[in-house]
N, C-alpha and C positions, 0 to 999 in steps of 0.2 A: 268907788268900784262896786258894781252890783254883786249880789251874793251868788249869782250863777256864772260869774266870770270864769272862762275856761271850761265850762260845761257844754255838752252837746246834747241836743234833744231832737228826737224824731217825732213828728206830729202826723198821725194817721186820721184822716177824716175831715180835714178842712174843706169847706165847700164855698163859702162866700165871706164877705166882711161882716156879715151878720151872724156868723157861726160862733158858738161858744168857744170853739177851738181857736178862732181868731183872737178873741180876748186873751186866752191863755198864751198864745204865741206872742202877742204884744207884750204881755207881762214878762215873759222869759227873755225876750229881746231887750227890753228895758233893763233887765238885771244882768245882761251881758252874755247870755247863752248864744251859741251857734245853733242854727236851726236847719232841719231838713224836713221836707214834706212829701208824703205819698198821697195819691189821689186816684180816683177812677178815671177812665179815659175821657168821658164827656165833661169832666170838670177842669181839664188842663187849661183852657182859656181863662178860667177864673183864678185858679190856684197859682199859676206861674207868676202873674203880675203881683199878687199879694205877697208871695215869697220874696220877690225882688224888693218890695217896700221895706222888708225887714232884713235886707242885705243878704238873702240866701239865693244861691243859684243851684241848690240841690233839690230838685223835684223829680218825681218818677211815678209811673203808673203802677198800681198794685190793687188787685181785686181780692179783698179778704175772704171772699167766698170760695177761693181756690187755693189749696195748699201749694200747688205748683207756682201760681202767680206770686204768692207770698215769698216762696223761696227765690224766685227770680228778682223780686223787689229788693230783698236783703242782699242778694249777690251784687246787684247794681250799687247799693249803698256801700258795700264793702270796697268798691273801687274808689270811693271818695273818703270814707272814714274807716279806720280800723277799729274804732271803739266809739261808744256814746254812753251817756249817763241817764237820760230820761226818755221814756216812751209815753206819749200821750195818745190814748185810745179814745177817739171821738167818733165812733161808728155806731150807727143804729139803723135798722130798716125792718119794715114789715110791709107786705103787699097792701096797696090802698084799700082793697076790698075788705081786708082784715080789720080796718079801722072804721068801717061803716056799719051802722046798726048796732044791735046788742052783741055782747061777747059771745053768747051761745049760738047766735045765728051767724055771726061773721067768722068764727074761728074754724078753720079747716086743718086737716092734718098737714097739708103742704105749707099753709101759711104759718102754722105753729113751728114747723121745722125751719123755715126760712128766717123767721124772726129770731129764734134762738141761735141759729148758726151764725148769722151776721152780727147780731147785737151782743151775744155773749161768748160763744165759742171762739170768735175771732180774737178776743182778748187773750185766751189761753195760747192760741197759735202764735200770735205776735210776741207774747212774753217768751215763749220757747225759742223763737228765732232771735230774740234780743239777747238771750243769755250769753252767747259767745262774745258779743260786743261789750257787755257789762262786766265781763270777768275781771276780777281784781279791782273793781270800782264799786262805789256805793251807789247802786242804781235806784231809780225811782220810777214807778209805773203809776200813771193816773188815768182813770176812766171817768165817764160821765153817766150818772144814773138819773132817776127822777122819782118823785113822790108816788107815782103809779106802781112802784115796786112794793109799796107798803099798803096802799089803799086802792079801792076800786074807784076809778075815775071814768065818767061817761066818755065813750069813744076811744079810750086808750087801749082797751081790749087786750089782745095778746101781747102788746108791747109791755104791759105791766108785768106779765109773767116773765118776759124776756129780761126785763130790768131786775126782777127779783133773782133770776138766774145769774145775772151779771154780778149782783152784790154778793151772792154766795161764791161766785168765781173769785172775787177779790179776796174773800176770807181764806179760801183754800190756797190761792197763789201766795198770799202773805205768809201762810204757814210753811209752804215749801221754800219760798225764796228768802224769808227772813234770816235763816242760818247762813245764807250766802252774803248777807249784808244789804239786800235789796228791799225796798219798801213798795207796797202796793196799796193804793187808796182809791176811793171814789168820791166825786163831788156831785151832790144832788142839788141842782139849782131849781128855782121856781120856774113857772112857765115863761118862756121867752120866744118871741116871734122869729124863729130861725127857719131855714129852708126845710128842715126835717119836721118841725112842729106844724108847718103849713098844711101837712097832710092829715092833721087831726081834726075831725069835724067839730065845729063849735069853738074853735080856738079863740076867735074874737070875743065871744061871750065870756069865755073863761078868763081872758086877759082883763076884760072890763070889770068882771066880778072881783077878781083878785085886787085890782087897783082900788076898787071902791071900799073894800074892807080892810086893806092894809093900813097900819098906823101911819105910814109915810105917804099914803095915797098915790102910790105908783107901783109899777111892776118891777121885778128884779131885772137888772140889765146885764149885758155882757161884761160891762166894767165891774159890776158887783162880783161876778164870778171870777173875774180876773184877779181882784184883790183877795177873794176867798181862796184862790189857788196858791197864793204866795206862801202861807204857812205850811201847806202840804209839801211844797217843793224845797223848802229850806233844808239843806243837807245837815244842819245842826239838829234837826228833829229826828234823832236816830231811832227813837222808840215809837214814832208815829207811823203805824202801818196796820193794814187790815181794817181800816175804818171808813166811815161814810160821812163826809162833811155835808150837812144839809142846810141850804140857805133857802128857806121857804118864805112865803109872803108875810106870815105873821111873826117870823123871827127877825126879819131884816129891820134893824133899828138904826141903820146908818153907821156913822163913824164910831159911836159909842159901843154899838154891838160888836163891831169888828175888833175893837180893842179888847172886849171881853173874851172873844175867841182866842185872840193872840195870847192873852194872859193865861187862859186855861191851858193852852198848848205848851206854853213856856214851863208851867209847873209840871205838866205831865211828861215833858221831855226828859226829866231826870228821874222819872218813876216808872220802872218796868211793870208790865201787867196791870196797868191802872185803867179805869174807865172814867172818862170825863163827861159830865152832862151839864149843858148850859141851858137853863129853862127860863121861860118868860110867859106871862099871861097877858093877853091883849084885852083892852076894854071893848074893842069892836067885835071880837069873836068869842071871847071867853074861853079860848082853846089853849090848853097847856101844851107847849111844844118843847121838845128836847133836842139839843145838839149833842150827839153822841159820838165820841171818838174812842176807839179801842186801841190801847197801847200794849204792845207785847215785845219783850226783848228777843 
């Protein structure tokens, strides 16, 4: 029996079978969770068949840029579920022109607002609407970040600021929701060729460079993120909240590395207010990298 048997999860932001959210959905389905999916109108033809592949007939339209639309979406979900345990926030957006050229040239007031509204504020709005569904349950909220929240990356521009905002959002939500028994975490994967990433100029060059310098000589995959999500969603990890799990190109050591993370999380699960750092130095880059998980009771 999977460790999510009897749990229910709402996934917001699935777009295609190449989405990171798809990998996470497959992992949760494999572990026994019941799934529901929300999507924007133009993605219905893609999302509904994918939901059916995982045994779900709960799909509905919801635009996270509108509070009214969010309220309608959760009202619809209420007709099917009176409660759920997991919210997966896999939503990010910036106008295409905001990702073209240099940061200072491409960033406008409106582009800045839109990127932060959809990529960061939506997590707060969805968490707020999820609380009545999670009442009396040990809830888990997971979102997706990226290295651009910490470093300046060519072409990522205002999305980097929006992801930094998202990571701060995770910490504040974790502080608010922790006393209620809910956990809030972020997964920061390496570059993956998803529908969203396709809008970033120079993505192919980025992927090629990452694969060439990575010790395992390939990029991070959706499946890698899928397995990285597992320890975040384990309901035995009661103290694992307000953290950012980073799976970057120079960290990914395959099975051995995954066991290292799992061992670190196992030790920290019984230690309130601890910080776990998993570090390694690669021969190809000589860059020291940290896996940082923040634990708080």
